[in-house]
C-alpha positions as CSV (number, residue, x, y, z in Angstrom):
1,M,1.2,3.1,-22.8
2,A,-0.9,3.3,-19.7
3,T,-3.6,1.3,-18.0
4,Q,-6.2,2.3,-15.4
5,T,-4.0,0.6,-12.8
6,S,-0.8,2.4,-13.8
7,D,-2.7,5.7,-13.9
8,L,-4.0,5.2,-10.3
9,L,-0.6,4.0,-9.1
10,A,1.1,7.0,-10.7
11,A,-1.3,9.3,-8.9
12,A,-0.8,7.6,-5.5
13,A,3.0,6.9,-5.7
14,P,4.4,10.4,-5.3
15,R,2.5,10.9,-2.1
16,T,3.8,7.8,-0.4
17,V,7.3,8.4,-1.8
18,A,7.3,11.9,-0.3
19,V,6.4,10.4,3.1
20,V,9.1,7.7,2.9
21,R,11.7,10.3,1.9
22,Q,10.9,12.3,5.1
23,I,11.3,9.4,7.5
24,T,14.4,9.9,9.6
25,D,16.6,7.1,10.9
26,D,15.6,7.9,14.5
27,Q,11.9,7.2,13.6
28,L,12.5,3.7,12.4
29,D,11.6,2.1,15.8
30,L,8.3,4.1,16.3
31,P,5.0,2.2,16.5
32,T,2.5,2.3,13.6
33,P,-1.2,1.8,13.3
34,C,-0.4,-1.7,12.0
35,Q,-0.2,-3.8,15.2
36,D,3.1,-5.5,15.7
37,F,4.8,-3.3,13.1
38,Q,7.3,-0.6,13.8
39,V,8.1,2.0,11.1
40,R,11.1,-0.2,10.0
41,D,8.9,-3.3,9.7
42,L,6.3,-1.5,7.7
43,L,8.9,0.1,5.4
44,N,10.4,-3.3,4.7
45,H,6.9,-4.7,4.0
46,L,6.0,-1.9,1.7
47,Y,9.3,-2.3,-0.2
48,E,8.4,-6.0,-0.7
49,V,5.0,-5.0,-1.9
50,V,6.4,-2.6,-4.5
51,V,9.0,-5.1,-5.7
52,N,6.8,-8.2,-5.7
53,F,3.9,-6.5,-7.4
54,Q,6.2,-5.6,-10.3
55,A,6.7,-9.3,-10.8
56,L,3.0,-10.0,-10.4
57,A,2.2,-7.5,-13.2
58,G,4.1,-9.8,-15.5
59,R,2.6,-13.0,-13.9
60,S,5.9,-14.0,-12.5
61,P,6.0,-16.0,-9.2
62,V,6.9,-14.2,-6.1
63,T,8.0,-15.2,-2.6
64,W,6.7,-13.4,0.5
65,A,8.7,-15.7,2.9
66,D,12.0,-13.8,2.5
67,K,12.2,-10.9,4.8
68,P,15.4,-9.0,3.8
69,D,16.2,-5.6,5.4
70,H,15.8,-3.1,2.6
71,L,16.8,-0.2,4.8
72,T,20.4,-0.1,3.8
73,D,22.4,2.8,2.3
74,G,20.3,4.7,-0.2
75,W,17.0,3.0,0.7
76,R,14.9,6.1,0.2
77,D,16.2,6.6,-3.3
78,R,15.8,2.9,-4.1
79,F,12.2,3.0,-2.8
80,E,11.4,5.8,-5.2
81,T,13.0,3.9,-8.1
82,E,11.2,0.7,-7.3
83,T,7.9,2.5,-7.0
84,G,8.5,4.0,-10.5
85,R,9.1,0.5,-11.7
86,L,5.9,-0.7,-10.2
87,V,3.9,2.0,-12.1
88,E,5.8,1.1,-15.3
89,A,5.1,-2.7,-14.8
90,W,1.4,-2.1,-14.6
91,S,1.4,0.3,-17.6
92,D,1.6,-2.7,-20.0
93,P,-2.0,-3.5,-21.1
94,A,-1.2,-7.2,-20.8
95,S,-0.7,-6.7,-17.0
96,E,-4.5,-6.3,-16.7
97,E,-5.5,-9.4,-18.7
98,G,-6.6,-12.7,-17.2
99,A,-5.9,-14.0,-13.8
100,S,-2.8,-14.1,-11.7
101,P,-1.4,-17.6,-11.7
102,G,0.2,-17.0,-8.2
103,M,-2.8,-15.3,-6.5
104,G,-5.7,-16.8,-8.5
105,M,-7.4,-13.4,-8.8
106,P,-8.1,-11.2,-11.8
107,Q,-5.0,-9.2,-12.7
108,P,-6.9,-5.8,-12.2
109,V,-7.6,-6.9,-8.6
110,V,-4.0,-7.7,-8.0
111,G,-2.9,-4.3,-9.3
112,A,-5.5,-2.6,-7.1
113,M,-4.1,-4.5,-4.1
114,A,-0.7,-2.8,-4.7
115,L,-2.6,0.5,-4.9
116,L,-4.3,-0.2,-1.6
117,D,-1.0,-1.0,0.1
118,L,0.7,2.0,-1.3
119,T,-2.1,4.3,-0.2
120,V,-3.0,2.9,3.2
121,H,0.6,2.2,4.3
122,G,1.5,5.7,3.1
123,W,-1.0,7.0,5.7
124,D,0.3,4.5,8.3
125,L,3.8,5.7,7.8
126,A,2.8,9.4,7.7
127,V,0.8,9.3,10.9
128,A,3.4,7.2,12.7
129,T,6.1,9.8,11.9
130,G,4.0,12.9,12.4
131,Q,3.7,13.8,8.7
132,P,0.6,15.1,6.8
133,Y,-0.9,12.7,4.3
134,E,-3.6,13.3,1.7
135,P,-4.2,10.5,-0.8
136,A,-4.8,11.2,-4.4
137,S,-8.6,11.7,-4.5
138,E,-8.9,9.7,-7.8
139,V,-7.7,6.5,-6.1
140,L,-10.3,6.4,-3.3
141,P,-13.4,5.2,-5.2
142,A,-11.5,2.2,-6.6
143,L,-10.0,1.5,-3.2
144,H,-13.4,1.6,-1.4
145,E,-14.7,-0.9,-3.9
146,L,-11.7,-3.2,-3.5
147,A,-11.7,-3.0,0.3
148,A,-15.4,-3.9,0.4
149,Q,-14.8,-6.8,-2.0
150,L,-11.7,-8.2,-0.1
151,A,-12.8,-7.4,3.5
152,P,-14.3,-10.7,4.5
153,T,-11.4,-12.8,3.3
154,A,-8.8,-10.2,4.3
155,R,-10.2,-10.2,7.9
156,Q,-10.2,-14.0,8.0
157,M,-6.6,-14.0,6.9
158,G,-5.6,-11.3,9.3
159,V,-4.7,-8.8,6.6
160,F,-7.5,-6.4,7.6
161,G,-8.5,-5.9,11.2
162,E,-12.1,-5.7,12.3
163,A,-13.9,-2.7,10.7
164,V,-13.5,0.5,12.8
165,P,-16.6,2.6,12.9
166,V,-16.0,6.3,12.0
167,D,-18.2,8.9,13.5
168,G,-19.9,11.9,11.9
169,T,-19.4,12.5,8.3
170,P,-16.0,10.9,7.7
171,S,-13.7,11.8,4.9
172,E,-13.2,9.2,2.1
173,L,-9.8,8.4,3.5
174,A,-11.3,7.9,7.0
175,R,-13.9,5.5,5.6
176,L,-11.3,3.5,3.8
177,L,-9.1,3.3,6.9
178,G,-12.0,2.1,9.0
179,M,-12.9,-0.5,6.4
180,T,-9.3,-1.9,6.6
181,G,-9.4,-2.0,10.4
182,R,-7.6,1.2,11.2
183,D,-8.7,4.0,13.5
184,P,-8.4,7.2,11.5
185,A,-7.7,9.0,14.8
186,W,-4.7,6.8,15.7
187,T,-1.8,8.4,17.4
188,S,1.4,6.9,18.8
189,R,0.7,8.6,22.1
């Protein structure tokens, strides 16, 4: 079975998995658009998101305090496997019912948060390591709506930076990045 959340995650996941697979060990210490995060840190964070949001799909408690290093032997393959499990966890229609006991938000919002991290951090990692990145176009409308909804609280909690204005006629991705506090023109140089 599938849900709206799992369909969107399934569209977004392969693009981020492809970026992660191309990251070389000598790129792990490069800076990223996420202040205070090197590529290694962001990969570990994204791995935690992928694993913890599987549990959140089933309304199980999660811990964000543990910060294990997931970048051990076979980490690229494991990331792909865990991302597949994330999509699978959100394909159960029950995953979208009610509110998350741990996060106090409607389950569809929680699932969309995983989608936001998968998409935006996919771009973060791609730009940090010199790779192209084009998000799945079908995820962008839902992510714009979510980012607008979460922005005030996310900025207050330090999850989003201050909005970055984007000039001209920005792409849908550039608008989303600006809403989350990223400069779409960011480079490591």
